[in-house]
ROVEX-893225 format. One record per residue (C-alpha): residue in three letters; x, z, y. Coordinates in pm, whole numbers, plus 50000, padded with zeros to 5 digits. Each point is the difference from the previous one (the first is absolute). Example, Ala and Ser with C-alpha at 12.3 -4.5 7.8 and 13.67 -1.06 7.14 Angstrom:
BEGIN
+------+-------+-------+-------+
| resn |  east |    up | north |
+------+-------+-------+-------+
|  ALA | 51230 | 50780 | 49550 |
|  SER | 50137 | 49934 | 50344 |
+------+-------+-------+-------+
end
This chain:
BEGIN
+------+-------+-------+-------+
| resn |  east |    up | north |
+------+-------+-------+-------+
|  MET | 94180 | 28803 | 71692 |
|  SER | 50129 | 49884 | 50334 |
|  GLY | 49942 | 49722 | 50250 |
|  GLY | 49652 | 50103 | 50109 |
|  PRO | 49671 | 49814 | 49961 |
|  ALA | 50120 | 49677 | 50163 |
|  ALA | 50293 | 49956 | 49759 |
|  PRO | 49976 | 50252 | 49715 |
|  GLU | 50297 | 50041 | 49770 |
|  VAL | 50000 | 50182 | 49667 |
|  LEU | 50317 | 50208 | 49969 |
|  MET | 49936 | 50146 | 49656 |
|  ARG | 49747 | 49946 | 49727 |
|  GLU | 50001 | 50192 | 49675 |
|  ARG | 49763 | 50177 | 49769 |
|  VAL | 50098 | 50353 | 49908 |
|  ALA | 49892 | 50225 | 49718 |
|  LEU | 49846 | 50320 | 50129 |
|  LEU | 50098 | 50204 | 49696 |
|  ASP | 50358 | 50102 | 49935 |
|  ASP | 49918 | 50093 | 49638 |
|  PRO | 49883 | 49702 | 49792 |
|  SER | 49857 | 50232 | 49734 |
|  LEU | 49726 | 50113 | 50239 |
|  PRO | 49670 | 49814 | 50026 |
|  ASP | 49950 | 49799 | 50317 |
|  GLN | 49630 | 50091 | 49985 |
|  PRO | 50035 | 50377 | 49958 |
|  TYR | 49639 | 50094 | 50067 |
|  HIS | 49884 | 49755 | 49734 |
|  ALA | 50253 | 50147 | 49756 |
|  ALA | 49902 | 50355 | 50094 |
|  ALA | 49627 | 49939 | 49952 |
|  GLY | 50029 | 50070 | 49626 |
|  LEU | 50211 | 50315 | 50035 |
|  ASP | 49910 | 50365 | 50043 |
|  ALA | 50012 | 50130 | 50359 |
|  GLY | 50348 | 50156 | 49976 |
|  ALA | 50164 | 49695 | 49843 |
|  ALA | 49818 | 49767 | 50242 |
|  GLY | 50123 | 50197 | 50300 |
|  GLU | 50357 | 50005 | 49870 |
|  LEU | 50003 | 49625 | 49928 |
|  ILE | 49870 | 49918 | 50347 |
|  ALA | 50251 | 50239 | 50161 |
|  ARG | 50286 | 49829 | 49810 |
|  VAL | 49882 | 49657 | 50116 |
|  GLU | 49966 | 50126 | 50360 |
|  ARG | 50360 | 50128 | 49994 |
|  SER | 50123 | 49676 | 49847 |
|  ALA | 49809 | 49789 | 50254 |
|  ARG | 50137 | 50203 | 50292 |
|  THR | 50355 | 49959 | 49871 |
|  ALA | 49959 | 49627 | 49934 |
|  ALA | 49837 | 49938 | 50339 |
|  ARG | 50275 | 50193 | 50182 |
|  ASP | 50276 | 49819 | 49809 |
|  ALA | 49844 | 49655 | 50056 |
|  LEU | 49943 | 50059 | 50369 |
|  ASP | 50349 | 50145 | 50049 |
|  ALA | 50156 | 49701 | 49820 |
|  ALA | 49799 | 49748 | 50203 |
|  ALA | 50086 | 50174 | 50329 |
|  MET | 50367 | 50014 | 49906 |
|  ASN | 50010 | 49630 | 49903 |
|  LEU | 49827 | 49901 | 50321 |
|  ALA | 50228 | 50223 | 50210 |
|  GLN | 50308 | 49847 | 49836 |
|  ALA | 49865 | 49659 | 50103 |
|  GLY | 49964 | 50122 | 50359 |
|  HIS | 49628 | 50076 | 50007 |
|  ASP | 49814 | 50316 | 50097 |
|  VAL | 49707 | 50125 | 49794 |
|  HIS | 49718 | 50131 | 50219 |
|  GLY | 49720 | 50075 | 49759 |
|  VAL | 49792 | 49931 | 49695 |
|  ALA | 49663 | 49824 | 49989 |
|  LEU | 49764 | 50078 | 49711 |
|  ASP | 49664 | 49877 | 49877 |
|  LEU | 49726 | 50258 | 50017 |
|  GLY | 49913 | 49879 | 49650 |
|  ALA | 49712 | 50156 | 49811 |
|  VAL | 50013 | 50314 | 50212 |
|  GLY | 49957 | 50031 | 50372 |
|  ALA | 49796 | 49780 | 50231 |
|  GLY | 49690 | 50173 | 49869 |
|  ARG | 50032 | 49838 | 49657 |
|  MET | 50046 | 50307 | 49783 |
|  THR | 50069 | 50368 | 50032 |
|  VAL | 50172 | 50133 | 49691 |
|  PRO | 49890 | 50354 | 49909 |
|  GLY | 50261 | 50272 | 50014 |
|  ASP | 49898 | 50139 | 49661 |
|  LEU | 50198 | 49836 | 49719 |
|  SER | 49724 | 50044 | 49741 |
|  GLU | 49757 | 49816 | 50227 |
|  VAL | 50248 | 49715 | 50053 |
|  LEU | 50062 | 49967 | 49626 |
|  ALA | 49627 | 49996 | 49925 |
|  LYS | 49922 | 49680 | 50195 |
|  HIS | 50185 | 49676 | 49937 |
|  HIS | 49980 | 49870 | 50357 |
|  TYR | 50173 | 50316 | 50123 |
|  LEU | 50293 | 49933 | 49765 |
|  HIS | 50088 | 49680 | 50188 |
|  GLY | 49959 | 50163 | 50340 |
|  ALA | 50215 | 50297 | 49903 |
|  GLU | 50275 | 49776 | 49867 |
|  GLY | 50002 | 49792 | 50317 |
|  GLU | 50014 | 50317 | 50207 |
|  LEU | 50286 | 50141 | 49789 |
|  TYR | 50222 | 49696 | 50063 |
|  HIS | 49901 | 49964 | 50364 |
|  GLU | 50084 | 50363 | 50065 |
|  ALA | 50337 | 49963 | 49825 |
|  LEU | 50081 | 49711 | 50235 |
|  VAL | 49876 | 50189 | 50306 |
|  GLU | 50209 | 50305 | 49908 |
|  ALA | 50310 | 49784 | 49946 |
|  ALA | 49955 | 49820 | 50331 |
|  ARG | 49942 | 50318 | 50198 |
|  GLY | 50295 | 50164 | 49826 |
|  ALA | 50214 | 49711 | 50124 |
|  GLY | 49862 | 50043 | 50352 |
|  LEU | 49801 | 49675 | 49990 |
|  ALA | 49659 | 49934 | 50151 |
|  VAL | 49720 | 49937 | 49752 |
|  SER | 49721 | 49753 | 50078 |
|  ARG | 49705 | 49951 | 49768 |
|  TYR | 49778 | 49694 | 50023 |
|  ASP | 49691 | 49879 | 49824 |
|  PHE | 50148 | 49693 | 49834 |
|  LYS | 49653 | 49858 | 49939 |
|  GLN | 49970 | 49958 | 50377 |
|  LEU | 50366 | 49928 | 50064 |
|  PRO | 49986 | 49623 | 50070 |
|  ASP | 49721 | 50049 | 50254 |
|  THR | 50174 | 50298 | 50160 |
|  ALA | 50332 | 49814 | 50020 |
|  ALA | 49840 | 49692 | 50155 |
|  ARG | 49815 | 50213 | 50256 |
|  VAL | 50300 | 50216 | 50094 |
|  LEU | 50294 | 49765 | 49951 |
|  GLY | 49834 | 49679 | 50109 |
|  PRO | 49871 | 49682 | 49848 |
|  GLY | 50218 | 49829 | 49743 |
|  VAL | 50181 | 50312 | 49877 |
|  VAL | 49829 | 49988 | 49660 |
|  GLU | 50098 | 49635 | 49959 |
|  ARG | 50361 | 50073 | 50105 |
|  VAL | 50018 | 50278 | 49740 |
|  ASP | 49850 | 49766 | 49737 |
|  GLY | 50274 | 49751 | 50088 |
|  LEU | 50280 | 50247 | 49933 |
|  ARG | 49997 | 49887 | 49638 |
|  THR | 50249 | 49729 | 50099 |
|  GLN | 50237 | 50274 | 50124 |
|  VAL | 49960 | 50251 | 49718 |
|  GLY | 49909 | 49778 | 49705 |
|  SER | 49756 | 50055 | 49722 |
|  PRO | 49814 | 50215 | 49926 |
|  TRP | 49836 | 50054 | 50339 |
|  THR | 49684 | 50184 | 49900 |
|  ARG | 49722 | 50171 | 50190 |
|  ASP | 50188 | 50332 | 49961 |
|  HIS | 50306 | 49853 | 50170 |
|  LYS | 49795 | 49849 | 50282 |
|  ASP | 49807 | 50322 | 50054 |
|  ALA | 50320 | 50204 | 50011 |
|  THR | 50142 | 49758 | 50255 |
|  LEU | 49690 | 50013 | 50221 |
|  ALA | 49996 | 50381 | 49981 |
|  ALA | 50369 | 50013 | 50092 |
|  LEU | 49938 | 49775 | 50300 |
|  LEU | 49714 | 50222 | 50112 |
|  ALA | 50213 | 50312 | 49958 |
|  LEU | 50289 | 49844 | 50191 |
|  GLY | 49760 | 49902 | 50276 |
|  GLY | 49875 | 50355 | 50035 |
|  GLU | 49646 | 49928 | 49878 |
|  LYS | 49813 | 50318 | 49918 |
|  PRO | 49917 | 50005 | 49627 |
|  ALA | 49649 | 50056 | 49861 |
+------+-------+-------+-------+
end
């Protein structure tokens, strides 16, 4: 992302897999719910390691590609997702997490968010987390009127698909570049 809120420009858009081992489940807490405590803990630990490796590799590759094109990478903007912003506090006890279905989703979101945070911090990048449910309103308030419409219009630059995820990531990047304090 470059160009600022008046003339945003998408420099890179790609979806990355956050597991470096395709044999592992992408919903590890769901998969672990039917296992004994030892096996559940080991499965989740394997997925955590894989997610950290995949996040680090993806972020390093993106930063390298952008640097080779003459751009600096300043930070990473993430959705607070199911955790944070007062939505859910996931218990620290694995057996408690595995016992309640809604905790499974929260724990999985937290696992991947933390892998991304660790990768970004390991690369020396700032990490900003935003509540994407409030992102259009926050962006309009902070970055000025018309920013949401300008981001919507980037579809002509980047092509299809230009989904809500893409637009939210772009708004969050603009906020992070502008120094807006995250939620």
